[in-house]
N, CA, C and O atoms as a Tripos MOL2 file, in Angstrom:
@<TRIPOS>MOLECULE
protein
  312   311    78     0     0
PROTEIN
NO_CHARGES

@<TRIPOS>ATOM
      1 N         209.3020  218.5420   22.7710 N.3       1 MET1
      2 CA        210.3130  218.1960   23.7430 C.3       1 MET1
      3 C         210.7410  219.4480   24.5090 C.2       1 MET1
      4 O         210.7620  220.5390   23.9390 O.2       1 MET1
      5 N         211.0780  219.3060   25.7820 N.am      2 LEU2
      6 CA        211.4130  220.4310   26.6410 C.3       2 LEU2
      7 C         212.9100  220.7100   26.7180 C.2       2 LEU2
      8 O         213.3470  221.4690   27.5840 O.2       2 LEU2
      9 N         213.6950  220.1190   25.8410 N.am      3 THR3
     10 CA        215.1380  220.3300   25.9020 C.3       3 THR3
     11 C         215.5310  221.7410   25.4970 C.2       3 THR3
     12 O         216.5730  222.2300   25.9360 O.2       3 THR3
     13 N         214.7370  222.4060   24.6800 N.am      4 MET4
     14 CA        215.0400  223.7740   24.2440 C.3       4 MET4
     15 C         214.3020  224.7680   25.1340 C.2       4 MET4
     16 O         213.6060  225.6490   24.6300 O.2       4 MET4
     17 N         214.4450  224.6370   26.4330 N.am      5 SER5
     18 CA        213.6530  225.4450   27.3500 C.3       5 SER5
     19 C         214.4340  226.5720   28.0180 C.2       5 SER5
     20 O         213.9540  227.1500   28.9940 O.2       5 SER5
     21 N         215.6030  226.8920   27.5280 N.am      6 LEU6
     22 CA        216.3770  227.9960   28.0880 C.3       6 LEU6
     23 C         215.8900  229.3200   27.5100 C.2       6 LEU6
     24 O         215.5510  229.3920   26.3290 O.2       6 LEU6
     25 N         215.8520  230.3690   28.3320 N.am      7 PRO7
     26 CA        215.3890  231.6660   27.8150 C.3       7 PRO7
     27 C         216.4070  232.2790   26.8560 C.2       7 PRO7
     28 O         217.5880  231.9310   26.8630 O.2       7 PRO7
     29 N         215.9180  233.1880   26.0440 N.am      8 ASN8
     30 CA        216.7830  233.9700   25.1750 C.3       8 ASN8
     31 C         217.7810  234.7260   26.0550 C.2       8 ASN8
     32 O         217.3850  235.3550   27.0360 O.2       8 ASN8
     33 N         219.0550  234.6700   25.7180 N.am      9 GLN9
     34 CA        220.0910  235.2690   26.5630 C.3       9 GLN9
     35 C         219.9600  236.7890   26.6640 C.2       9 GLN9
     36 O         220.2160  237.3570   27.7260 O.2       9 GLN9
     37 N         219.5690  237.4480   25.5880 N.am     10 PHE10
     38 CA        219.3560  238.8940   25.6380 C.3      10 PHE10
     39 C         218.2230  239.2270   26.6110 C.2      10 PHE10
     40 O         218.3360  240.1530   27.4150 O.2      10 PHE10
     41 N         217.1420  238.4700   26.5300 N.am     11 PHE11
     42 CA        216.0000  238.6690   27.4130 C.3      11 PHE11
     43 C         216.4070  238.4650   28.8700 C.2      11 PHE11
     44 O         216.0820  239.2770   29.7360 O.2      11 PHE11
     45 N         217.1070  237.3920   29.1240 N.am     12 LYS12
     46 CA        217.5640  237.0730   30.4730 C.3      12 LYS12
     47 C         218.4590  238.1880   31.0290 C.2      12 LYS12
     48 O         218.3050  238.6010   32.1790 O.2      12 LYS12
     49 N         219.3710  238.6570   30.2220 N.am     13 LYS13
     50 CA        220.2990  239.7090   30.6320 C.3      13 LYS13
     51 C         219.5600  241.0220   30.8960 C.2      13 LYS13
     52 O         219.8770  241.7300   31.8510 O.2      13 LYS13
     53 N         218.5810  241.3480   30.0580 N.am     14 ALA14
     54 CA        217.8240  242.5960   30.2250 C.3      14 ALA14
     55 C         217.0640  242.5950   31.5450 C.2      14 ALA14
     56 O         217.0600  243.6020   32.2530 O.2      14 ALA14
     57 N         216.4240  241.4900   31.8850 N.am     15 ILE15
     58 CA        215.7010  241.4140   33.1550 C.3      15 ILE15
     59 C         216.6650  241.6050   34.3240 C.2      15 ILE15
     60 O         216.3610  242.3240   35.2760 O.2      15 ILE15
     61 N         217.8090  240.9690   34.2480 N.am     16 LYS16
     62 CA        218.7880  241.0700   35.3340 C.3      16 LYS16
     63 C         219.3900  242.4800   35.4120 C.2      16 LYS16
     64 O         219.4450  243.0670   36.4930 O.2      16 LYS16
     65 N         219.8340  243.0180   34.2960 N.am     17 ASN17
     66 CA        220.5340  244.3040   34.2840 C.3      17 ASN17
     67 C         219.6520  245.4850   34.6520 C.2      17 ASN17
     68 O         220.1220  246.4410   35.2680 O.2      17 ASN17
     69 N         218.3730  245.4290   34.2790 N.am     18 TYR18
     70 CA        217.4870  246.5540   34.5460 C.3      18 TYR18
     71 C         216.6560  246.3730   35.8070 C.2      18 TYR18
     72 O         215.8370  247.2260   36.1490 O.2      18 TYR18
     73 N         216.8690  245.2640   36.4930 N.am     19 ASN19
     74 CA        216.1820  245.0080   37.7560 C.3      19 ASN19
     75 C         214.6730  245.2150   37.6220 C.2      19 ASN19
     76 O         214.0570  245.9010   38.4370 O.2      19 ASN19
     77 N         214.0930  244.6220   36.5970 N.am     20 LEU20
     78 CA        212.6730  244.7800   36.2950 C.3      20 LEU20
     79 C         211.8080  243.9190   37.2170 C.2      20 LEU20
     80 O         212.2300  242.8480   37.6540 O.2      20 LEU20
     81 N         210.6000  244.3950   37.5050 N.am     21 THR21
     82 CA        209.6390  243.6410   38.3100 C.3      21 THR21
     83 C         208.2320  243.9450   37.8150 C.2      21 THR21
     84 O         208.0460  244.8410   36.9930 O.2      21 THR21
     85 N         207.2370  243.2040   38.3100 N.am     22 GLY22
     86 CA        205.8420  243.4930   38.0030 C.3      22 GLY22
     87 C         205.2410  242.5630   36.9780 C.2      22 GLY22
     88 O         205.5000  241.3590   36.9830 O.2      22 GLY22
     89 N         204.4380  243.1240   36.1000 N.am     23 SER23
     90 CA        203.7600  242.3630   35.0480 C.3      23 SER23
     91 C         204.5070  242.5440   33.7400 C.2      23 SER23
     92 O         205.1510  243.5660   33.5010 O.2      23 SER23
     93 N         204.4020  241.5150   32.8920 N.am     24 ILE24
     94 CA        205.0770  241.5860   31.5960 C.3      24 ILE24
     95 C         204.1990  240.9250   30.5350 C.2      24 ILE24
     96 O         203.5880  239.8850   30.7790 O.2      24 ILE24
     97 N         204.1470  241.5350   29.3690 N.am     25 LEU25
     98 CA        203.4290  240.9990   28.2220 C.3      25 LEU25
     99 C         204.4560  240.4990   27.2260 C.2      25 LEU25
    100 O         205.3520  241.2390   26.8210 O.2      25 LEU25
    101 N         204.3240  239.2440   26.8340 N.am     26 LEU26
    102 CA        205.2850  238.6430   25.9100 C.3      26 LEU26
    103 C         204.5910  238.1540   24.6410 C.2      26 LEU26
    104 O         204.1020  237.0260   24.5930 O.2      26 LEU26
    105 N         204.5480  239.0070   23.6100 N.am     27 PRO27
    106 CA        203.9880  238.5720   22.3260 C.3      27 PRO27
    107 C         204.9450  237.6050   21.6350 C.2      27 PRO27
    108 O         206.1580  237.6580   21.8420 O.2      27 PRO27
    109 N         204.3900  236.7370   20.8260 N.am     28 ALA28
    110 CA        205.1870  235.7670   20.0560 C.3      28 ALA28
    111 C         206.0940  234.9500   20.9590 C.2      28 ALA28
    112 O         207.2780  234.7780   20.6680 O.2      28 ALA28
    113 N         205.5390  234.4480   22.0540 N.am     29 ASP29
    114 CA        206.3540  233.7150   23.0350 C.3      29 ASP29
    115 C         206.5820  232.2580   22.6620 C.2      29 ASP29
    116 O         207.2630  231.5380   23.3930 O.2      29 ASP29
    117 N         206.0370  231.8160   21.5580 N.am     30 GLY30
    118 CA        206.3340  230.4680   21.0700 C.3      30 GLY30
    119 C         206.0720  229.3910   22.1010 C.2      30 GLY30
    120 O         204.9440  229.2420   22.5720 O.2      30 GLY30
    121 N         207.1020  228.6390   22.4560 N.am     31 GLU31
    122 CA        206.9770  227.5370   23.3990 C.3      31 GLU31
    123 C         207.1590  227.9760   24.8450 C.2      31 GLU31
    124 O         207.2610  227.1370   25.7400 O.2      31 GLU31
    125 N         207.2020  229.2860   25.0830 N.am     32 GLY32
    126 CA        207.1380  229.8190   26.4280 C.3      32 GLY32
    127 C         208.4250  229.9140   27.2170 C.2      32 GLY32
    128 O         208.3910  230.1760   28.4190 O.2      32 GLY32
    129 N         209.5580  229.7090   26.5700 N.am     33 ARG33
    130 CA        210.7980  229.7040   27.3520 C.3      33 ARG33
    131 C         211.0720  231.0470   28.0140 C.2      33 ARG33
    132 O         211.5660  231.0750   29.1410 O.2      33 ARG33
    133 N         210.7700  232.1590   27.3540 N.am     34 ASN34
    134 CA        210.9650  233.4680   27.9810 C.3      34 ASN34
    135 C         209.8890  233.7480   29.0210 C.2      34 ASN34
    136 O         210.1740  234.3010   30.0830 O.2      34 ASN34
    137 N         208.6620  233.3680   28.7180 N.am     35 GLY35
    138 CA        207.5770  233.5740   29.6700 C.3      35 GLY35
    139 C         207.7830  232.8050   30.9630 C.2      35 GLY35
    140 O         207.5680  233.3330   32.0540 O.2      35 GLY35
    141 N         208.1960  231.5720   30.8330 N.am     36 VAL36
    142 CA        208.4440  230.7480   32.0230 C.3      36 VAL36
    143 C         209.6210  231.3120   32.8170 C.2      36 VAL36
    144 O         209.5710  231.3650   34.0460 O.2      36 VAL36
    145 N         210.6590  231.7250   32.1340 N.am     37 TYR37
    146 CA        211.7950  232.3280   32.8310 C.3      37 TYR37
    147 C         211.3540  233.5750   33.5970 C.2      37 TYR37
    148 O         211.7220  233.7550   34.7580 O.2      37 TYR37
    149 N         210.5740  234.4300   32.9530 N.am     38 ALA38
    150 CA        210.0940  235.6470   33.6140 C.3      38 ALA38
    151 C         209.2510  235.2980   34.8400 C.2      38 ALA38
    152 O         209.3780  235.9380   35.8840 O.2      38 ALA38
    153 N         208.3960  234.2900   34.7190 N.am     39 ALA39
    154 CA        207.5840  233.8550   35.8600 C.3      39 ALA39
    155 C         208.4720  233.3530   36.9930 C.2      39 ALA39
    156 O         208.1840  233.6030   38.1630 O.2      39 ALA39
    157 N         209.5360  232.6560   36.6580 N.am     40 GLN40
    158 CA        210.4790  232.1820   37.6800 C.3      40 GLN40
    159 C         211.1570  233.3440   38.4030 C.2      40 GLN40
    160 O         211.5880  233.2050   39.5470 O.2      40 GLN40
    161 N         211.2480  234.4780   37.7340 N.am     41 GLN41
    162 CA        211.8780  235.6550   38.3250 C.3      41 GLN41
    163 C         210.8690  236.5150   39.0940 C.2      41 GLN41
    164 O         211.2180  237.5810   39.6000 O.2      41 GLN41
    165 N         209.6310  236.0520   39.1800 N.am     42 GLY42
    166 CA        208.6170  236.7410   39.9660 C.3      42 GLY42
    167 C         207.6550  237.6150   39.1810 C.2      42 GLY42
    168 O         206.8100  238.2830   39.7770 O.2      42 GLY42
    169 N         207.7620  237.6290   37.8650 N.am     43 PHE43
    170 CA        206.8440  238.4180   37.0460 C.3      43 PHE43
    171 C         205.4740  237.7480   36.9640 C.2      43 PHE43
    172 O         205.3640  236.5230   37.0220 O.2      43 PHE43
    173 N         204.4370  238.5670   36.8280 N.am     44 LYS44
    174 CA        203.1200  238.0830   36.4400 C.3      44 LYS44
    175 C         203.1280  238.1310   34.9150 C.2      44 LYS44
    176 O         203.1800  239.2120   34.3290 O.2      44 LYS44
    177 N         203.0780  236.9770   34.2780 N.am     45 VAL45
    178 CA        203.2890  236.8750   32.8380 C.3      45 VAL45
    179 C         201.9860  236.6440   32.0820 C.2      45 VAL45
    180 O         201.1900  235.7690   32.4230 O.2      45 VAL45
    181 N         201.7930  237.4530   31.0470 N.am     46 THR46
    182 CA        200.7800  237.1910   30.0340 C.3      46 THR46
    183 C         201.5380  237.0520   28.7190 C.2      46 THR46
    184 O         202.2160  237.9770   28.2710 O.2      46 THR46
    185 N         201.4120  235.8930   28.1200 N.am     47 ALA47
    186 CA        202.0990  235.6130   26.8620 C.3      47 ALA47
    187 C         201.0580  235.2620   25.8120 C.2      47 ALA47
    188 O         199.9620  234.8000   26.1310 O.2      47 ALA47
    189 N         201.4230  235.4910   24.5480 N.am     48 PHE48
    190 CA        200.5290  235.0290   23.4880 C.3      48 PHE48
    191 C         201.3120  234.6990   22.2320 C.2      48 PHE48
    192 O         202.4230  235.1790   22.0070 O.2      48 PHE48
    193 N         200.6870  233.8650   21.4320 N.am     49 ASP49
    194 CA        201.2440  233.4470   20.1540 C.3      49 ASP49
    195 C         200.0920  232.9020   19.3210 C.2      49 ASP49
    196 O         198.9700  232.7780   19.8130 O.2      49 ASP49
    197 N         200.3610  232.5820   18.0800 N.am     50 THR50
    198 CA        199.3160  232.0470   17.2070 C.3      50 THR50
    199 C         199.2510  230.5200   17.2300 C.2      50 THR50
    200 O         198.3680  229.9390   16.5990 O.2      50 THR50
    201 N         200.1460  229.8720   17.9270 N.am     51 SER51
    202 CA        200.2590  228.4190   17.8960 C.3      51 SER51
    203 C         199.6510  227.7440   19.1250 C.2      51 SER51
    204 O         200.0620  228.0060   20.2560 O.2      51 SER51
    205 N         198.6660  226.8710   18.8890 N.am     52 THR52
    206 CA        198.1120  226.1040   20.0070 C.3      52 THR52
    207 C         199.1280  225.0780   20.5100 C.2      52 THR52
    208 O         199.1640  224.7770   21.7020 O.2      52 THR52
    209 N         199.9470  224.5450   19.6120 N.am     53 GLU53
    210 CA        200.9920  223.6030   20.0290 C.3      53 GLU53
    211 C         202.0310  224.3040   20.8950 C.2      53 GLU53
    212 O         202.5010  223.7400   21.8840 O.2      53 GLU53
    213 N         202.3920  225.5340   20.5270 N.am     54 GLY54
    214 CA        203.3260  226.3140   21.3400 C.3      54 GLY54
    215 C         202.7640  226.5440   22.7310 C.2      54 GLY54
    216 O         203.4900  226.4400   23.7190 O.2      54 GLY54
    217 N         201.4700  226.8560   22.8190 N.am     55 ARG55
    218 CA        200.8150  227.0580   24.1100 C.3      55 ARG55
    219 C         200.8950  225.8060   24.9600 C.2      55 ARG55
    220 O         201.2180  225.8750   26.1460 O.2      55 ARG55
    221 N         200.6010  224.6580   24.3570 N.am     56 LYS56
    222 CA        200.6600  223.3960   25.1000 C.3      56 LYS56
    223 C         202.0500  223.1710   25.6790 C.2      56 LYS56
    224 O         202.1900  222.8060   26.8460 O.2      56 LYS56
    225 N         203.0680  223.3880   24.8680 N.am     57 LYS57
    226 CA        204.4500  223.1960   25.3250 C.3      57 LYS57
    227 C         204.8130  224.2000   26.4140 C.2      57 LYS57
    228 O         205.4970  223.8580   27.3790 O.2      57 LYS57
    229 N         204.3550  225.4340   26.2580 N.am     58 ALA58
    230 CA        204.6400  226.4660   27.2590 C.3      58 ALA58
    231 C         204.0130  226.1060   28.6010 C.2      58 ALA58
    232 O         204.6510  226.2420   29.6450 O.2      58 ALA58
    233 N         202.7790  225.6520   28.5740 N.am     59 LEU59
    234 CA        202.1070  225.2970   29.8190 C.3      59 LEU59
    235 C         202.7240  224.0730   30.4750 C.2      59 LEU59
    236 O         202.7710  223.9870   31.7020 O.2      59 LEU59
    237 N         203.1930  223.1310   29.6790 N.am     60 LEU60
    238 CA        203.9150  221.9810   30.2400 C.3      60 LEU60
    239 C         205.2180  222.4190   30.9030 C.2      60 LEU60
    240 O         205.5620  221.9460   31.9860 O.2      60 LEU60
    241 N         205.9320  223.3160   30.2520 N.am     61 LEU61
    242 CA        207.1780  223.8230   30.8180 C.3      61 LEU61
    243 C         206.9080  224.5920   32.1100 C.2      61 LEU61
    244 O         207.6460  224.4480   33.0840 O.2      61 LEU61
    245 N         205.8530  225.4060   32.1200 N.am     62 ALA62
    246 CA        205.4880  226.1560   33.3250 C.3      62 ALA62
    247 C         205.1490  225.2060   34.4740 C.2      62 ALA62
    248 O         205.5460  225.4290   35.6170 O.2      62 ALA62
    249 N         204.4160  224.1550   34.1550 N.am     63 GLU63
    250 CA        204.0730  223.1620   35.1790 C.3      63 GLU63
    251 C         205.3330  222.4870   35.7160 C.2      63 GLU63
    252 O         205.4870  222.3100   36.9240 O.2      63 GLU63
    253 N         206.2140  222.1200   34.8210 N.am     64 LYS64
    254 CA        207.4740  221.4700   35.2190 C.3      64 LYS64
    255 C         208.3080  222.3910   36.1180 C.2      64 LYS64
    256 O         208.9450  221.9330   37.0670 O.2      64 LYS64
    257 N         208.2960  223.6870   35.8100 N.am     65 ARG65
    258 CA        209.0830  224.6600   36.5830 C.3      65 ARG65
    259 C         208.2980  225.2480   37.7560 C.2      65 ARG65
    260 O         208.8020  226.0980   38.4900 O.2      65 ARG65
    261 N         207.0430  224.7780   37.9250 N.am     66 GLU66
    262 CA        206.1870  225.1750   39.0460 C.3      66 GLU66
    263 C         205.9250  226.6840   39.1030 C.2      66 GLU66
    264 O         206.0570  227.3140   40.1530 O.2      66 GLU66
    265 N         205.5530  227.2440   37.9490 N.am     67 VAL67
    266 CA        205.1840  228.6560   37.8700 C.3      67 VAL67
    267 C         203.8720  228.7900   37.1060 C.2      67 VAL67
    268 O         203.4560  227.8800   36.3890 O.2      67 VAL67
    269 N         203.2270  229.9470   37.2720 N.am     68 ASP68
    270 CA        201.9840  230.2340   36.5510 C.3      68 ASP68
    271 C         202.2840  231.0620   35.3140 C.2      68 ASP68
    272 O         203.1590  231.9280   35.3170 O.2      68 ASP68
    273 N         201.5470  230.7780   34.2730 N.am     69 LEU69
    274 CA        201.7140  231.4660   33.0040 C.3      69 LEU69
    275 C         200.3360  231.6350   32.3790 C.2      69 LEU69
    276 O         199.6320  230.6520   32.1500 O.2      69 LEU69
    277 N         199.9520  232.8690   32.1050 N.am     70 ASP70
    278 CA        198.7050  233.1410   31.3990 C.3      70 ASP70
    279 C         199.0630  233.2060   29.9190 C.2      70 ASP70
    280 O         199.7100  234.1570   29.4800 O.2      70 ASP70
    281 N         198.6540  232.2200   29.1590 N.am     71 TYR71
    282 CA        199.0710  232.1000   27.7600 C.3      71 TYR71
    283 C         197.8460  232.0790   26.8510 C.2      71 TYR71
    284 O         197.0130  231.1770   26.9360 O.2      71 TYR71
    285 N         197.7470  233.0680   25.9930 N.am     72 LEU72
    286 CA        196.6250  233.2040   25.0700 C.3      72 LEU72
    287 C         197.0390  232.8230   23.6580 C.2      72 LEU72
    288 O         198.1980  232.9850   23.2760 O.2      72 LEU72
    289 N         196.0950  232.3200   22.8950 N.am     73 VAL73
    290 CA        196.3550  231.9990   21.4940 C.3      73 VAL73
    291 C         195.5680  232.9820   20.6220 C.2      73 VAL73
    292 O         194.3610  233.1490   20.7970 O.2      73 VAL73
    293 N         196.2500  233.6160   19.7030 N.am     74 GLY74
    294 CA        195.6410  234.5740   18.7990 C.3      74 GLY74
    295 C         196.7090  235.4990   18.2470 C.2      74 GLY74
    296 O         197.8930  235.3530   18.5480 O.2      74 GLY74
    297 N         196.2760  236.4510   17.4360 N.am     75 ASP75
    298 CA        197.2890  237.4120   16.9610 C.3      75 ASP75
    299 C         197.0750  238.7500   17.6450 C.2      75 ASP75
    300 O         196.0750  238.9450   18.3370 O.2      75 ASP75
    301 N         197.9780  239.6400   17.4610 N.am     76 LEU76
    302 CA        198.0050  240.9330   18.1480 C.3      76 LEU76
    303 C         196.7000  241.6970   17.9750 C.2      76 LEU76
    304 O         196.2600  242.3820   18.8990 O.2      76 LEU76
    305 N         196.0810  241.5910   16.8170 N.am     77 PHE77
    306 CA        194.8960  242.3770   16.5290 C.3      77 PHE77
    307 C         193.6110  241.7460   17.0640 C.2      77 PHE77
    308 O         192.5490  242.3680   17.0170 O.2      77 PHE77
    309 N         193.7000  240.5210   17.5690 N.am     78 ASP78
    310 CA        192.5460  239.8670   18.2040 C.3      78 ASP78
    311 C         192.4720  240.3180   19.6380 C.2      78 ASP78
    312 O         191.5780  239.8970   20.3720 O.2      78 ASP78
@<TRIPOS>BOND
     1     1     2 1
     2     2     3 1
     3     3     4 2
     4     3     5 am
     5     5     6 1
     6     6     7 1
     7     7     8 2
     8     7     9 am
     9     9    10 1
    10    10    11 1
    11    11    12 2
    12    11    13 am
    13    13    14 1
    14    14    15 1
    15    15    16 2
    16    15    17 am
    17    17    18 1
    18    18    19 1
    19    19    20 2
    20    19    21 am
    21    21    22 1
    22    22    23 1
    23    23    24 2
    24    23    25 am
    25    25    26 1
    26    26    27 1
    27    27    28 2
    28    27    29 am
    29    29    30 1
    30    30    31 1
    31    31    32 2
    32    31    33 am
    33    33    34 1
    34    34    35 1
    35    35    36 2
    36    35    37 am
    37    37    38 1
    38    38    39 1
    39    39    40 2
    40    39    41 am
    41    41    42 1
    42    42    43 1
    43    43    44 2
    44    43    45 am
    45    45    46 1
    46    46    47 1
    47    47    48 2
    48    47    49 am
    49    49    50 1
    50    50    51 1
    51    51    52 2
    52    51    53 am
    53    53    54 1
    54    54    55 1
    55    55    56 2
    56    55    57 am
    57    57    58 1
    58    58    59 1
    59    59    60 2
    60    59    61 am
    61    61    62 1
    62    62    63 1
    63    63    64 2
    64    63    65 am
    65    65    66 1
    66    66    67 1
    67    67    68 2
    68    67    69 am
    69    69    70 1
    70    70    71 1
    71    71    72 2
    72    71    73 am
    73    73    74 1
    74    74    75 1
    75    75    76 2
    76    75    77 am
    77    77    78 1
    78    78    79 1
    79    79    80 2
    80    79    81 am
    81    81    82 1
    82    82    83 1
    83    83    84 2
    84    83    85 am
    85    85    86 1
    86    86    87 1
    87    87    88 2
    88    87    89 am
    89    89    90 1
    90    90    91 1
    91    91    92 2
    92    91    93 am
    93    93    94 1
    94    94    95 1
    95    95    96 2
    96    95    97 am
    97    97    98 1
    98    98    99 1
    99    99   100 2
   100    99   101 am
   101   101   102 1
   102   102   103 1
   103   103   104 2
   104   103   105 am
   105   105   106 1
   106   106   107 1
   107   107   108 2
   108   107   109 am
   109   109   110 1
   110   110   111 1
   111   111   112 2
   112   111   113 am
   113   113   114 1
   114   114   115 1
   115   115   116 2
   116   115   117 am
   117   117   118 1
   118   118   119 1
   119   119   120 2
   120   119   121 am
   121   121   122 1
   122   122   123 1
   123   123   124 2
   124   123   125 am
   125   125   126 1
   126   126   127 1
   127   127   128 2
   128   127   129 am
   129   129   130 1
   130   130   131 1
   131   131   132 2
   132   131   133 am
   133   133   134 1
   134   134   135 1
   135   135   136 2
   136   135   137 am
   137   137   138 1
   138   138   139 1
   139   139   140 2
   140   139   141 am
   141   141   142 1
   142   142   143 1
   143   143   144 2
   144   143   145 am
   145   145   146 1
   146   146   147 1
   147   147   148 2
   148   147   149 am
   149   149   150 1
   150   150   151 1
   151   151   152 2
   152   151   153 am
   153   153   154 1
   154   154   155 1
   155   155   156 2
   156   155   157 am
   157   157   158 1
   158   158   159 1
   159   159   160 2
   160   159   161 am
   161   161   162 1
   162   162   163 1
   163   163   164 2
   164   163   165 am
   165   165   166 1
   166   166   167 1
   167   167   168 2
   168   167   169 am
   169   169   170 1
   170   170   171 1
   171   171   172 2
   172   171   173 am
   173   173   174 1
   174   174   175 1
   175   175   176 2
   176   175   177 am
   177   177   178 1
   178   178   179 1
   179   179   180 2
   180   179   181 am
   181   181   182 1
   182   182   183 1
   183   183   184 2
   184   183   185 am
   185   185   186 1
   186   186   187 1
   187   187   188 2
   188   187   189 am
   189   189   190 1
   190   190   191 1
   191   191   192 2
   192   191   193 am
   193   193   194 1
   194   194   195 1
   195   195   196 2
   196   195   197 am
   197   197   198 1
   198   198   199 1
   199   199   200 2
   200   199   201 am
   201   201   202 1
   202   202   203 1
   203   203   204 2
   204   203   205 am
   205   205   206 1
   206   206   207 1
   207   207   208 2
   208   207   209 am
   209   209   210 1
   210   210   211 1
   211   211   212 2
   212   211   213 am
   213   213   214 1
   214   214   215 1
   215   215   216 2
   216   215   217 am
   217   217   218 1
   218   218   219 1
   219   219   220 2
   220   219   221 am
   221   221   222 1
   222   222   223 1
   223   223   224 2
   224   223   225 am
   225   225   226 1
   226   226   227 1
   227   227   228 2
   228   227   229 am
   229   229   230 1
   230   230   231 1
   231   231   232 2
   232   231   233 am
   233   233   234 1
   234   234   235 1
   235   235   236 2
   236   235   237 am
   237   237   238 1
   238   238   239 1
   239   239   240 2
   240   239   241 am
   241   241   242 1
   242   242   243 1
   243   243   244 2
   244   243   245 am
   245   245   246 1
   246   246   247 1
   247   247   248 2
   248   247   249 am
   249   249   250 1
   250   250   251 1
   251   251   252 2
   252   251   253 am
   253   253   254 1
   254   254   255 1
   255   255   256 2
   256   255   257 am
   257   257   258 1
   258   258   259 1
   259   259   260 2
   260   259   261 am
   261   261   262 1
   262   262   263 1
   263   263   264 2
   264   263   265 am
   265   265   266 1
   266   266   267 1
   267   267   268 2
   268   267   269 am
   269   269   270 1
   270   270   271 1
   271   271   272 2
   272   271   273 am
   273   273   274 1
   274   274   275 1
   275   275   276 2
   276   275   277 am
   277   277   278 1
   278   278   279 1
   279   279   280 2
   280   279   281 am
   281   281   282 1
   282   282   283 1
   283   283   284 2
   284   283   285 am
   285   285   286 1
   286   286   287 1
   287   287   288 2
   288   287   289 am
   289   289   290 1
   290   290   291 1
   291   291   292 2
   292   291   293 am
   293   293   294 1
   294   294   295 1
   295   295   296 2
   296   295   297 am
   297   297   298 1
   298   298   299 1
   299   299   300 2
   300   299   301 am
   301   301   302 1
   302   302   303 1
   303   303   304 2
   304   303   305 am
   305   305   306 1
   306   306   307 1
   307   307   308 2
   308   307   309 am
   309   309   310 1
   310   310   311 1
   311   311   312 2
@<TRIPOS>SUBSTRUCTURE
     1 MET1         2 RESIDUE 1 A MET
     2 LEU2         6 RESIDUE 1 A LEU
     3 THR3        10 RESIDUE 1 A THR
     4 MET4        14 RESIDUE 1 A MET
     5 SER5        18 RESIDUE 1 A SER
     6 LEU6        22 RESIDUE 1 A LEU
     7 PRO7        26 RESIDUE 1 A PRO
     8 ASN8        30 RESIDUE 1 A ASN
     9 GLN9        34 RESIDUE 1 A GLN
    10 PHE10       38 RESIDUE 1 A PHE
    11 PHE11       42 RESIDUE 1 A PHE
    12 LYS12       46 RESIDUE 1 A LYS
    13 LYS13       50 RESIDUE 1 A LYS
    14 ALA14       54 RESIDUE 1 A ALA
    15 ILE15       58 RESIDUE 1 A ILE
    16 LYS16       62 RESIDUE 1 A LYS
    17 ASN17       66 RESIDUE 1 A ASN
    18 TYR18       70 RESIDUE 1 A TYR
    19 ASN19       74 RESIDUE 1 A ASN
    20 LEU20       78 RESIDUE 1 A LEU
    21 THR21       82 RESIDUE 1 A THR
    22 GLY22       86 RESIDUE 1 A GLY
    23 SER23       90 RESIDUE 1 A SER
    24 ILE24       94 RESIDUE 1 A ILE
    25 LEU25       98 RESIDUE 1 A LEU
    26 LEU26      102 RESIDUE 1 A LEU
    27 PRO27      106 RESIDUE 1 A PRO
    28 ALA28      110 RESIDUE 1 A ALA
    29 ASP29      114 RESIDUE 1 A ASP
    30 GLY30      118 RESIDUE 1 A GLY
    31 GLU31      122 RESIDUE 1 A GLU
    32 GLY32      126 RESIDUE 1 A GLY
    33 ARG33      130 RESIDUE 1 A ARG
    34 ASN34      134 RESIDUE 1 A ASN
    35 GLY35      138 RESIDUE 1 A GLY
    36 VAL36      142 RESIDUE 1 A VAL
    37 TYR37      146 RESIDUE 1 A TYR
    38 ALA38      150 RESIDUE 1 A ALA
    39 ALA39      154 RESIDUE 1 A ALA
    40 GLN40      158 RESIDUE 1 A GLN
    41 GLN41      162 RESIDUE 1 A GLN
    42 GLY42      166 RESIDUE 1 A GLY
    43 PHE43      170 RESIDUE 1 A PHE
    44 LYS44      174 RESIDUE 1 A LYS
    45 VAL45      178 RESIDUE 1 A VAL
    46 THR46      182 RESIDUE 1 A THR
    47 ALA47      186 RESIDUE 1 A ALA
    48 PHE48      190 RESIDUE 1 A PHE
    49 ASP49      194 RESIDUE 1 A ASP
    50 THR50      198 RESIDUE 1 A THR
    51 SER51      202 RESIDUE 1 A SER
    52 THR52      206 RESIDUE 1 A THR
    53 GLU53      210 RESIDUE 1 A GLU
    54 GLY54      214 RESIDUE 1 A GLY
    55 ARG55      218 RESIDUE 1 A ARG
    56 LYS56      222 RESIDUE 1 A LYS
    57 LYS57      226 RESIDUE 1 A LYS
    58 ALA58      230 RESIDUE 1 A ALA
    59 LEU59      234 RESIDUE 1 A LEU
    60 LEU60      238 RESIDUE 1 A LEU
    61 LEU61      242 RESIDUE 1 A LEU
    62 ALA62      246 RESIDUE 1 A ALA
    63 GLU63      250 RESIDUE 1 A GLU
    64 LYS64      254 RESIDUE 1 A LYS
    65 ARG65      258 RESIDUE 1 A ARG
    66 GLU66      262 RESIDUE 1 A GLU
    67 VAL67      266 RESIDUE 1 A VAL
    68 ASP68      270 RESIDUE 1 A ASP
    69 LEU69      274 RESIDUE 1 A LEU
    70 ASP70      278 RESIDUE 1 A ASP
    71 TYR71      282 RESIDUE 1 A TYR
    72 LEU72      286 RESIDUE 1 A LEU
    73 VAL73      290 RESIDUE 1 A VAL
    74 GLY74      294 RESIDUE 1 A GLY
    75 ASP75      298 RESIDUE 1 A ASP
    76 LEU76      302 RESIDUE 1 A LEU
    77 PHE77      306 RESIDUE 1 A PHE
    78 ASP78      310 RESIDUE 1 A ASP
């Protein structure tokens, strides 16, 4: 379900306060709420996690929010 699609408040505040731009790598992005938020803010996002279900939910959320998200499945050492 997409009801838990709000970004982490610390993450959201950090992007705003530091006026960050460009590309961002988001490990352990789960269902993509931070990745999608970053994409909405103009970032080129590469996210990854170990969950194929998390990837599916993240891509659905990205589609709903009309942003692109490059989401890989695997662990850090892959």
